[in-house]
N, C-alpha and C positions, 0 to 999 in steps of 0.2 A: 390358494395359500392355509396350509394351516401352520399351526404352533406346536411348538417340539420341545417338552420340560424336559430337563438334563436330570436324571434321580442323584447323580453325585452334587453336583454346584448352584442346582434349582436356574442355570441360565435358562431363556425362553428364546429360541429363533423362528426365525420366519423360515417356514418351508415350502417353495414351489416344488412341487412333485413333475418329475420328467415326465415329459410328454409322451403321452400312452402311445402316440401313432410311432414313436420312435422302436418301440418294444411287439412290433406287427411281425409278422411271418412275413408280411411281404415286403416290408423294410429289411428283414435279413436276406431275400431272395436277389431284392437288388444290389446289396452290399457281397455276396458271393459271385454275381454276374458282372458281363460289363454291359448288362442290355439297359437302355434309359427308361426313365417310369413313364407313363402314358401322360396324356395330356393332362387327363384328369386325377393324376397323382403327384403333376408339378406342384400346385398350389397348396397339398399338403404337405411335401417336402420341404418347400417355404415355410410353412407355418411350423414346422420342427424347428427349425434352423433359427427364426424367431424367438421362439419361446426356451428352444437351449441354451442360446445367445442371452435373454432374459433370466432365465437360472443360474449359467454360468455367473453373470453380473453380481446376481442374490446370492449368490453360495460365496464369492470373492468377498463380497461388503461382510457376510456375517460373519467367514474366517478373521478379517481384519477386525473387527469388533472384538471375535475370541482373542485375539493378539491382543488388543491391548487390554482385555481382561486378566489373561496369564500375568503382561506383563506387571501389572501397577500387583496382582498376587505376588507374585515375583519377588518384587520390590519390597512391599509388607512384610512378605517372608526371611527375607534376610535382614532388616530392619527388624521384626521381633525376635532374630536367631543373635543380632549384635545385643539386643536389648538384656534376652537372657543371659548370654555370656558373662556380660558386665556387670548383671546384680548376683551371677555365682559367685565374683572375684572379690564382689564386695564382701558378702556374706562368707568368704573363706574364712575357715577355722582358723589358719597361724594369726589372722588380724588380732585375734582377740586373745592370743598365747600371752601368758605374763614374761615381763621381761627378763624373769632369772634364769626362765626354760626356753625360752629362745636365745640366751647366751649360752646355755649348755648344748645348748641343737647345733650353734654353730662351731662351737669347742668340736665337738665331735665331727665336724667336717673337716676340720683342719687337720692335714695329713702330719703330727709331729713325729720328728725324726727320733724322740729318744725314749717311742714304746715299740719296744720289739725288738728282734735284731733285725737291724734294716741295711745293708749293704749301700753304703754310699755312692761306689761305682754304679749300682745298677738303677738307680734313682730317676726315675722318669721327669719331663720338664715339668710335671703340675707339682711339684717340689721344691721349684725356684721359688723363694720367698719374694723376689724383688721383680719378679714377672705381675702386672696389674690384671693378667686374667685368672690367676689363681687364689685361693684364697689368703688370709681373710679379705685382699683387696676386693674381689669379683664382690663379696657379699655387701660391701660400705658402698656399692653402685646401685642396690636392687630400690631405694626409695629411702627418705630421709628417716624414719624413726630405726632401718637397720644400717644406716649410716651412723649413728647416733652411738646405737649401741657397740656397734665392733669398734668404732674411734674409740670409744669410751675402756674398752677391755682390753686392757694389758695383756692375758694370757694370751688373745689372738696372735700375737705379737712378740711372742717372747722365745719363740723357739726360731731361728733362722738357719735357712740352707743356702748357701751362697754356690753355684756353681761357676767357679772364671771364666771358666771356655764357653759360656755359652753367654759374657760377653762382650767378646770381642768383635760382635755383629753389631754391637749394641751400643748406642750414644753413651756415652761416660756420663756428660753430665747428667743423661735421665737417670742411670746407674744412682749415683750418686745423690739427685734428690729423694729417687726410692728410700734408698740407705736411709737419710736425713729423719727422713719423717717413720722408717719401720724402727729406729732406737727411741724416738719422740714418743711414739704412741706405747713402746714396750712398758713405758715407765720407768719405776724402780723395782722392776721385778729382776730375778736374777734369768740368766741368758741361756738356752740350750745353743751351740754353736756347731753348724758343721760348715767345711771348706772344704772347697774340689778345686785341685786346678793340676794342669800336667806339666805346667810350665814357669820355670822360674821369675817370669816376667813380672807375678804378682804381687812383690813387693815391690813394684812399682806402679800399684794399681790405686787411683787415690780414694777406691772404696777403702785398700785397709788402715786408711787412719780411723776409721771409726771405729775399727777393732781392735786398733791400741789404745784406745782411749776408752775402753769396754770393757777389756781385760777384767776391772775387778770385781763386774758382774757375772761372770761366766762361771756356770755352774759344771754344765758341763762343755766338753769341745772333743770336736770329733775331725781331723784332719785328714785331708787324703792328697797329698802334696808331694813336689820333688822334695825332696832331704836338702837340697841347699837352700830352700824354701822356707826351711821350719827357724830360718835365723830371722825372720819378722817377726817372731816372740820373743825373741832375746830379749833379756832386761825388761819384760814388763811380769807384771806380780797379779796371782791369782788366789785372791784369799778364800772366795766361794768355792773355788774346784772342787769337785767330788767324782767325777768321773773325766777320764781321760782315752782317747783311743786317737792310735797316730798308725797311719798305713804312710810306709815309704813307695815312693817312685820316682824309677831311676831309670 
């Protein structure tokens, strides 16, 4: 039995060489024909069987040991990768950003409707202010620090886009709940409001009560409504209104 040292990992394996008789020319000849071995060769063949079986058992034991070593190394590797990833998370530069810089980044992440010429009828679901998957709601779900910054920054909540067509399949209670939070978190800031609906039924939606009570804070108003629904705003006061856009749908 000899020892073999792996040049890569340094593992020492016990190595039993193959029986030399198995490599002889006579052995090859017997395999190539159906001729039985001579009586004198039978003992040699039995010795080959014995040594080969021992060799196979030895290899099997070494393979199992190597597999255990490999499994242990793989577990260590996986653990080390996890520690490495966690350490990088802890050291991520965004954790060290000052509050004012982080707030500015959040403001740029929010799709403000009053920046540029935007067709309110072509806005995708990412503009829906009541959807908790959109900005700024999702920013407040990352961690406690981001939540504190998001909730305490009224500008993030002061631009409101309401597409009443999307709320037909959503619980009215949930819409009202998010609407209450939205107006509360916008503080006392002027509001930029954008409302879209293709039905007259908007005037009966419970969300409209929040709209009517907040008209004195509106700075910008863009409506995409049926003409019959414009009565929703009759009798309301708009002392701060500076921009008005009305798109009729009949």
